[in-house]
N, C-alpha and C positions, 0 to 999 in steps of 0.2 A: 415167929420172926426168923427168917433165914438169911445168912450172909454168904457171899461168894466173891472170889476174885480170880480172874483168869489172866494168862500170859505172864509167865515166869518170874517176875521179881518177887522179893520178900513181901509178906502180907503187910499192907499198909492201909487196909480197909477202914480202920478206925479213923485215921487222919483224913480219909476221903469222904466218908459218909457220916461219921458218928461224932457228935459233939454233945457233951454234957453241959447244959446251960441253965441259968436261972431265967425263967420265963418272965417277960415284962410286957404289959399291955402298952401299945404305942398308939397315941391318939390319931396320928396322921393316916393310919390304916384302920378304917372302920369296918370290922368284919361283919357287922350287922347289915351292911349294904352290899355284901359280896355274893349273895345267893344267886346262882344261875338257874333260871327256870327253863323248862322245856329243853332239857339237855339233848343236843343233837350235834353230830359231827358236821352236818351240812350247814350249820349256822356259823359260817366263817366270819361274818361281820363282827362276832363277839370276840374273835381272836385278835388281841392287840399285838402290834409290833411283829416280832419274829416267831412268836409261839404258833405252832400248828397242831391241830387236833384231828385224829382220824379214828373212826369207829371200826376197829379191826374185826370185831365180832359183835353181835347184838348185846348191848349193855357194857361192852369192854372198849375202853378208849386208850389210844396211844398218843401221848402228848410229847411233842418234840421241842426241846429247847436247844436250838442249833448253836454252833460255835460262834464266837464273836467275830472271828475272821479279821480282815484288815479294814476295820471300821475307822472312822476319824479318831475315836478314842484310843483304839489300839495303835494306830499309826503315830499318834502323839506320844504315847507311852514308849514306843520303840525309838522314836526320834530322840527322846530324852536319854535313853540308854546308850544309843550310838554316840550322842554328844559326850556322854561320860567317858566312853571308850576312846573317843578322839582326844579328849583332854588328857587321858592317861598316856596315850601314844606320844603326844607332844611333850609331856612331862618326862616320859622315859627317854626320849631322844635328848632332852636337855641334860638329864642326869648322866647319860652315857658319855657326854663330853667331859665329865669329871672323872670318868673311869668306869670300867665294866661293873665293878662291885657296887657302885652307887645305883646303877640301874636295877639291881636286885630289890631295892626298896619298893619299887612299883609293883612287884609280883602280887602282894595281897590285894591291891586295888584291881589288877587284871582279873584275878580270881573272882572277886566280888562282882565285877562288871559282867563277866562271862556267865557266872551262875545266875545272875539276875536276868540276863538275856534268855538263857535257857528256860528258866521258870516262867518268864513272861510269854514266850512262844508256846509253851506247854499249856498255859492258862488260856491264851487267845484261841487256841485250836481245840479246847476242851468242849464237849457237848454233853447233854443230859437227855434222858428219855424216861418218861413216867408211864407205866401201864397200870390202869386202874379200872376196877369194876366194884360191884357192891359186896364182893367177897374178899378181895385182896388188893394190895397196892405194891408196886415194885418201882424202885428208883434205880436207874442204870446210869453210870458215869463212864465216859470215855475220855481219858487223858493220855494222849500219846499212845503208847503200846499197852497202857493199863486199862483194863476193863473190870469194873467192879459193880456189884449191885446188892441191894438189900430188899427183902420182901416182908411185908406185914400182912397178917390176917386182919380184916376189918375190925373184928372184935378186940384186937390188941391195940387198936388206935384210940388214944384218948381224945385227940383233936388234931386238926390240921390248921395251923394258925401262924402268926408272926412271932419270931423271937429276935432278940438282939444278941449277937455273938460275933466271933471272929470268922473271917473267911479270906480267901486269897483274891487280891485285886489283880487287874490286868498286868501290873508290874511284877506279879509273882510274890508280892509281899503280903503279910497278914495285916488286915485292918478290921476295925469294928463296923458292923452294919446291921441293918434290919432285913430279914429275908424269911420266906415261908419255911416251915418245917413240919414234919410229922412227929407228933408227941406220942411216945409209947413207953410205958413203964417209967415215967418221969424223966425220960431222956429225949433229946431233940435230934432229928435227922434232917439236916437242911437240904434245900434244893433251890434252884433258880436264884442263887445268891447275887449274881451280877445282872439280873434282869432289871428292867425299868419298874417304876412304881406301878404303872398300869398293868404290866405283865405279871408282877407279883400278886396283885389283887385278883387278876383273872385266874391265875393258877390256884390260889387258895379257894376262891369261890367255886370254880368248876369242880375241883377234886372233892370238896365238901358235898356238892350237889350229887355227885356220882355215888359216893360211899354211903350216903343217907337214903338212897333209893330203896 
């Protein structure tokens, strides 16, 4: 299993790719019904939602999980954040009327709002790419200027299944959810955390069908 991170900031690969979690079987995701037969990149009808699969070499598939972008969900999240910032602005103006020192009280709230906006935009424009064949699997994440990836040999993979753990929502905050993960050496490496249920089921079934060939 190999780790890498590119583009200059300090190493934060663990926070991006690596989560130690307790595995939990979740009944709403029936992995027994997720096997994809007749694996082919040309079978685009089996690709749900935003997921796209390309066969870059015989038996090697590249799965793109594109960024959320300005979807309805993302716009709603940004609207809430901007409303928060607007309320802080109004509050700051009111405090300023009582003296400049009073307006300093609003600084922590400005910081919170701006940091939340920055994290939200970073998450909204984050994307993932998975390259898989019957020998190895690579998960690549792009978040702003951060590019990080982890590679597994197939023999190191215990399973590709669903786990319940924490991930970043579109608001940039951590929340608990169910998402696909590669289980290796009793540790979980998540991907497709913000995908829909159908997309998560497709990802798990497709990857399992490739690595079992």
